MDAnalysis code that builds the backbone (N, CA, C; Angstrom):
import MDAnalysis as mda
import numpy as np

u = mda.Universe.empty(360, n_residues=120, atom_resindex=np.repeat(np.arange(120), 3), trajectory=True)
u.add_TopologyAttr("name", ["N", "CA", "C"] * 120)
u.add_TopologyAttr("resid", np.arange(1, 121))
u.add_TopologyAttr("resname", ["UNK", "UNK", "UNK", "UNK", "UNK", "UNK", "UNK", "UNK", "UNK", "UNK", "UNK", "UNK", "UNK", "UNK", "UNK", "UNK", "UNK", "UNK", "UNK", "UNK", "UNK", "UNK", "UNK", "UNK", "UNK", "UNK", "UNK", "UNK", "UNK", "UNK", "UNK", "UNK", "UNK", "UNK", "UNK", "UNK", "UNK", "UNK", "UNK", "UNK", "UNK", "UNK", "UNK", "UNK", "UNK", "UNK", "UNK", "UNK", "UNK", "UNK", "UNK", "UNK", "UNK", "UNK", "UNK", "UNK", "UNK", "UNK", "UNK", "UNK", "UNK", "UNK", "UNK", "UNK", "UNK", "UNK", "UNK", "UNK", "UNK", "UNK", "UNK", "UNK", "UNK", "UNK", "UNK", "UNK", "UNK", "UNK", "UNK", "UNK", "UNK", "UNK", "UNK", "UNK", "UNK", "UNK", "UNK", "UNK", "UNK", "UNK", "UNK", "UNK", "UNK", "UNK", "UNK", "UNK", "UNK", "UNK", "UNK", "UNK", "UNK", "UNK", "UNK", "UNK", "UNK", "UNK", "UNK", "UNK", "UNK", "UNK", "UNK", "UNK", "UNK", "UNK", "UNK", "UNK", "UNK", "UNK", "UNK", "UNK"])
u.atoms.positions = np.array([
    [-0.098, -14.592, 44.412],
    [0.952, -14.811, 43.450],
    [0.458, -14.395, 42.075],
    [1.340, -13.810, 41.279],
    [0.979, -13.460, 39.915],
    [0.858, -14.736, 39.086],
    [0.488, -14.571, 37.844],
    [0.305, -15.721, 36.955],
    [1.575, -16.569, 36.892],
    [1.442, -17.886, 36.990],
    [2.623, -18.757, 36.937],
    [3.362, -18.615, 35.607],
    [4.660, -18.716, 35.681],
    [5.508, -18.660, 34.496],
    [5.723, -20.061, 33.942],
    [6.082, -20.108, 32.676],
    [6.557, -21.338, 32.036],
    [8.061, -21.135, 31.881],
    [8.836, -21.769, 32.753],
    [10.275, -21.496, 32.819],
    [11.076, -22.667, 32.274],
    [11.952, -22.367, 31.321],
    [12.906, -23.344, 30.819],
    [14.210, -23.130, 31.573],
    [14.668, -24.155, 32.274],
    [15.932, -24.083, 33.015],
    [16.956, -24.909, 32.249],
    [17.906, -24.234, 31.609],
    [18.976, -24.964, 30.938],
    [19.994, -25.357, 31.999],
    [20.569, -26.534, 31.849],
    [21.479, -27.020, 32.886],
    [20.740, -27.396, 34.154],
    [19.469, -27.702, 34.032],
    [18.622, -27.959, 35.192],
    [18.837, -29.287, 35.885],
    [19.739, -30.116, 35.369],
    [20.080, -31.366, 36.058],
    [21.384, -31.225, 36.832],
    [21.990, -30.054, 36.746],
    [23.215, -29.785, 37.495],
    [22.901, -29.318, 38.906],
    [23.931, -29.068, 39.679],
    [23.747, -28.706, 41.084],
    [22.921, -27.429, 41.243],
    [23.356, -26.356, 40.635],
    [22.649, -25.078, 40.797],
    [21.319, -25.098, 40.050],
    [21.347, -25.539, 38.798],
    [20.131, -25.553, 37.991],
    [19.021, -26.389, 38.591],
    [19.375, -27.528, 39.183],
    [18.339, -28.385, 39.774],
    [17.704, -27.730, 40.994],
    [18.489, -26.994, 41.763],
    [17.916, -26.284, 42.912],
    [16.996, -25.156, 42.448],
    [17.385, -24.473, 41.390],
    [16.529, -23.422, 40.831],
    [15.220, -24.030, 40.330],
    [15.312, -25.139, 39.591],
    [14.110, -25.805, 39.078],
    [13.202, -26.250, 40.223],
    [13.792, -26.792, 41.286],
    [13.010, -27.203, 42.459],
    [12.237, -26.026, 43.048],
    [12.928, -24.907, 43.235],
    [12.293, -23.725, 43.834],
    [11.191, -23.165, 42.944],
    [11.440, -23.117, 41.642],
    [10.421, -22.616, 40.716],
    [9.182, -23.514, 40.718],
    [9.392, -24.824, 40.688],
    [8.263, -25.763, 40.711],
    [7.492, -25.644, 42.023],
    [8.212, -25.515, 43.136],
    [7.561, -25.384, 44.445],
    [6.754, -24.091, 44.541],
    [7.168, -23.078, 43.776],
    [6.451, -21.801, 43.778],
    [5.253, -21.813, 42.829],
    [5.020, -22.942, 42.167],
    [3.844, -23.062, 41.322],
    [4.060, -22.775, 39.849],
    [5.298, -22.597, 39.442],
    [5.580, -22.343, 38.033],
    [5.698, -23.662, 37.275],
    [5.399, -23.619, 35.988],
    [5.574, -24.800, 35.137],
    [7.026, -24.796, 34.670],
    [7.750, -25.877, 34.936],
    [9.194, -25.912, 34.701],
    [9.557, -27.023, 33.724],
    [10.425, -26.666, 32.785],
    [11.040, -27.657, 31.906],
    [12.548, -27.516, 32.045],
    [13.231, -28.634, 31.995],
    [14.689, -28.665, 32.100],
    [15.265, -29.118, 30.767],
    [16.261, -28.388, 30.296],
    [17.027, -28.772, 29.117],
    [18.443, -29.039, 29.608],
    [18.921, -30.262, 29.450],
    [20.257, -30.618, 29.943],
    [20.790, -31.777, 29.118],
    [22.084, -31.764, 28.830],
    [22.677, -32.876, 28.079],
    [23.240, -33.960, 28.996],
    [23.138, -33.753, 30.295],
    [23.609, -34.697, 31.316],
    [25.112, -34.964, 31.239],
    [25.866, -34.024, 30.653],
    [27.320, -34.205, 30.586],
    [27.974, -34.020, 31.945],
    [27.367, -33.214, 32.791],
    [27.899, -33.078, 34.154],
    [26.803, -33.169, 35.207],
    [25.560, -33.011, 34.803],
    [24.442, -33.144, 35.730],
    [23.950, -34.579, 35.767],
    [22.914, -34.807, 36.547],
    [22.369, -36.149, 36.703],
    [20.848, -36.106, 36.655],
    [20.259, -37.086, 35.990],
    [18.801, -37.176, 35.942],
    [18.213, -37.322, 37.345],
    [18.996, -37.831, 38.285],
    [18.531, -37.967, 39.672],
    [18.273, -36.608, 40.324],
    [18.875, -35.547, 39.778],
    [18.696, -34.205, 40.337],
    [17.417, -33.526, 39.863],
    [16.726, -34.104, 38.899],
    [15.561, -33.445, 38.311],
    [14.415, -33.348, 39.306],
    [13.816, -32.178, 39.345],
    [12.663, -31.948, 40.217],
    [11.478, -32.755, 39.706],
    [10.719, -33.323, 40.631],
    [9.525, -34.062, 40.212],
    [8.526, -33.071, 39.633],
    [7.810, -33.521, 38.636],
    [6.815, -32.662, 38.015],
    [7.357, -31.759, 36.928],
    [8.654, -31.825, 36.658],
    [9.214, -31.012, 35.588],
    [9.262, -31.823, 34.300],
    [9.210, -31.126, 33.202],
    [9.387, -31.743, 31.894],
    [10.879, -31.773, 31.610],
    [11.378, -32.890, 31.082],
    [12.814, -33.005, 30.830],
    [13.088, -33.199, 29.347],
    [13.991, -32.370, 28.830],
    [14.479, -32.495, 27.463],
    [15.973, -32.768, 27.533],
    [16.397, -33.967, 27.137],
    [17.830, -34.248, 27.093],
    [18.336, -33.767, 25.745],
    [19.122, -32.698, 25.780],
    [19.605, -32.077, 24.552],
    [20.816, -31.218, 24.868],
    [21.548, -30.907, 23.826],
    [22.743, -30.072, 23.921],
    [22.397, -28.691, 23.372],
    [22.701, -27.638, 24.101],
    [22.365, -26.283, 23.650],
    [23.136, -25.879, 22.399],
    [24.164, -26.626, 22.036],
    [24.892, -26.354, 20.791],
    [24.085, -26.788, 19.571],
    [23.065, -27.605, 19.766],
    [22.231, -28.119, 18.681],
    [21.082, -27.136, 18.440],
    [21.306, -26.206, 17.504],
    [20.343, -25.132, 17.261],
    [18.966, -25.666, 16.871],
    [18.934, -26.697, 16.044],
    [17.644, -27.252, 15.608],
    [16.881, -27.851, 16.788],
    [17.580, -28.525, 17.667],
    [16.917, -29.137, 18.834],
    [16.438, -28.063, 19.809],
    [17.243, -27.019, 19.999],
    [16.817, -25.906, 20.857],
    [15.533, -25.295, 20.296],
    [15.482, -25.134, 18.986],
    [14.279, -24.592, 18.340],
    [13.070, -25.492, 18.610],
    [13.232, -26.800, 18.454],
    [12.136, -27.745, 18.704],
    [11.635, -27.652, 20.144],
    [12.569, -27.572, 21.077],
    [12.199, -27.505, 22.497],
    [11.448, -26.213, 22.793],
    [11.937, -25.101, 22.258],
    [11.250, -23.822, 22.466],
    [9.845, -23.871, 21.873],
    [9.714, -24.462, 20.693],
    [8.389, -24.578, 20.066],
    [7.454, -25.454, 20.889],
    [7.977, -26.546, 21.411],
    [7.139, -27.476, 22.178],
    [6.745, -26.910, 23.536],
    [7.700, -26.347, 24.272],
    [7.414, -25.894, 25.637],
    [6.840, -24.482, 25.697],
    [7.202, -23.630, 24.760],
    [6.731, -22.237, 24.725],
    [6.976, -21.514, 26.053],
    [8.238, -21.398, 26.475],
    [8.510, -20.750, 27.763],
    [8.206, -19.257, 27.733],
    [7.843, -18.735, 28.893],
    [7.717, -17.288, 29.052],
    [8.960, -16.719, 29.722],
    [9.795, -17.613, 30.271],
    [11.041, -17.199, 30.922],
    [12.076, -18.310, 30.752],
    [13.344, -17.908, 30.760],
    [14.455, -18.857, 30.679],
    [15.437, -18.537, 31.792],
    [15.864, -19.568, 32.487],
    [16.936, -19.452, 33.476],
    [18.090, -20.284, 32.917],
    [19.094, -19.610, 32.395],
    [20.181, -20.277, 31.666],
    [21.330, -20.602, 32.611],
    [21.488, -21.891, 32.907],
    [22.554, -22.361, 33.793],
    [23.488, -23.346, 33.088],
    [23.212, -23.676, 31.831],
    [24.029, -24.647, 31.101],
    [25.332, -23.997, 30.653],
    [26.442, -24.608, 31.018],
    [27.751, -24.091, 30.607],
    [28.830, -25.102, 30.957],
    [29.910, -25.020, 30.229],
    [31.115, -25.752, 30.636],
    [31.845, -24.830, 31.601],
    [32.166, -25.317, 32.781],
    [32.735, -24.440, 33.808],
    [34.176, -24.755, 34.158],
    [34.715, -25.820, 33.602],
    [36.081, -26.216, 33.937],
    [37.094, -25.326, 33.221],
    [37.908, -24.635, 33.987],
    [38.945, -23.781, 33.402],
    [39.960, -24.628, 32.646],
    [40.373, -25.742, 33.231],
    [41.370, -26.583, 32.558],
    [40.824, -27.130, 31.238],
    [39.554, -27.485, 31.208],
    [38.954, -27.967, 29.959],
    [38.883, -26.853, 28.928],
    [38.586, -25.631, 29.367],
    [38.504, -24.514, 28.427],
    [39.860, -24.216, 27.799],
    [40.936, -24.483, 28.534],
    [42.287, -24.297, 27.990],
    [42.620, -25.435, 27.021],
    [42.265, -26.659, 27.388],
    [42.535, -27.824, 26.536],
    [41.667, -27.836, 25.282],
    [40.405, -27.418, 25.426],
    [39.436, -27.496, 24.329],
    [38.688, -26.164, 24.178],
    [39.396, -25.108, 23.764],
    [38.756, -23.791, 23.718],
    [37.591, -23.697, 22.732],
    [37.652, -24.425, 21.635],
    [36.556, -24.362, 20.660],
    [35.288, -24.993, 21.239],
    [35.427, -26.156, 21.855],
    [34.278, -26.805, 22.493],
    [33.685, -25.899, 23.569],
    [34.544, -25.276, 24.351],
    [34.097, -24.367, 25.404],
    [33.312, -23.198, 24.811],
    [33.842, -22.595, 23.746],
    [33.171, -21.459, 23.114],
    [31.862, -21.882, 22.452],
    [31.858, -23.067, 21.838],
    [30.621, -23.544, 21.206],
    [29.501, -23.673, 22.230],
    [29.821, -24.183, 23.389],
    [28.798, -24.357, 24.419],
    [28.457, -23.038, 25.102],
    [29.471, -22.356, 25.584],
    [29.236, -21.180, 26.423],
    [28.829, -19.937, 25.648],
    [29.236, -19.824, 24.397],
    [28.881, -18.636, 23.608],
    [27.794, -18.971, 22.594],
    [28.082, -19.913, 21.695],
    [27.093, -20.243, 20.670],
    [25.836, -20.867, 21.274],
    [26.004, -21.701, 22.290],
    [24.835, -22.282, 22.951],
    [23.936, -21.208, 23.541],
    [24.548, -20.228, 24.203],
    [23.777, -19.107, 24.750],
    [23.063, -18.354, 23.634],
    [23.746, -18.137, 22.523],
    [23.107, -17.433, 21.405],
    [21.910, -18.213, 20.861],
    [22.004, -19.538, 20.804],
    [20.855, -20.346, 20.368],
    [19.675, -20.147, 21.324],
    [19.960, -20.166, 22.613],
    [18.902, -19.974, 23.618],
    [18.275, -18.585, 23.478],
    [19.108, -17.561, 23.339],
    [18.597, -16.193, 23.214],
    [17.774, -16.012, 21.941],
    [18.318, -16.468, 20.807],
    [17.625, -16.289, 19.521],
    [16.265, -16.984, 19.530],
    [16.242, -18.228, 19.973],
    [14.982, -18.970, 19.967],
    [14.023, -18.457, 21.038],
    [14.568, -17.993, 22.147],
    [13.716, -17.398, 23.175],
    [12.996, -16.162, 22.665],
    [13.730, -15.305, 21.983],
    [13.114, -14.109, 21.399],
    [12.047, -14.515, 20.383],
    [12.354, -15.503, 19.576],
    [11.427, -15.944, 18.527],
    [10.094, -16.423, 19.098],
    [10.135, -17.127, 20.253],
    [8.878, -17.643, 20.828],
    [8.258, -16.701, 21.861],
    [8.864, -15.539, 22.075],
    [8.250, -14.546, 22.954],
    [8.633, -14.616, 24.417],
    [9.808, -15.180, 24.723],
    [10.273, -15.190, 26.119],
    [10.338, -13.749, 26.618],
    [9.776, -13.513, 27.802],
    [9.737, -12.161, 28.370],
    [10.848, -11.907, 29.372],
    [11.405, -12.983, 29.945],
    [12.432, -12.826, 30.983],
    [13.521, -13.866, 30.773],
    [14.762, -13.448, 31.012],
    [15.872, -14.393, 30.985],
    [16.847, -14.024, 32.089],
    [17.361, -15.047, 32.743],
    [18.427, -14.839, 33.726],
    [19.497, -15.873, 33.436],
    [20.742, -15.534, 33.771],
    [21.816, -16.491, 33.569],
    [22.944, -16.228, 34.542],
    [23.704, -17.264, 34.788],
    [24.870, -17.149, 35.666],
    [26.036, -16.635, 34.836],
    [26.811, -15.772, 35.434],
    [27.972, -15.230, 34.709],
    [29.258, -15.656, 35.380],
])
């Protein structure tokens, strides 16, 4: 195996994100989860992972987490996925799904993240 990665999994307490975090940890990578627990559950967190309870809309907190964990890769799974909610609350949806992603990308570049993947 090549050198282990330091992977930040956003939305890592959700269904898909938690499975990704589990697989990465089982493969020997150092994993941190960033999740606000708005739809995920702390019970889904992989053992041995570092957990940051935070909202990706909070640019200052995203910066702190990136500085503390220093990821080499990001797997971005945090998003609001409800279509009905996006119609009822389009600004909240855009803040999370667009601005939140931009916070992750900007801070990832700043700390030297080499790889990023995300669900579309």
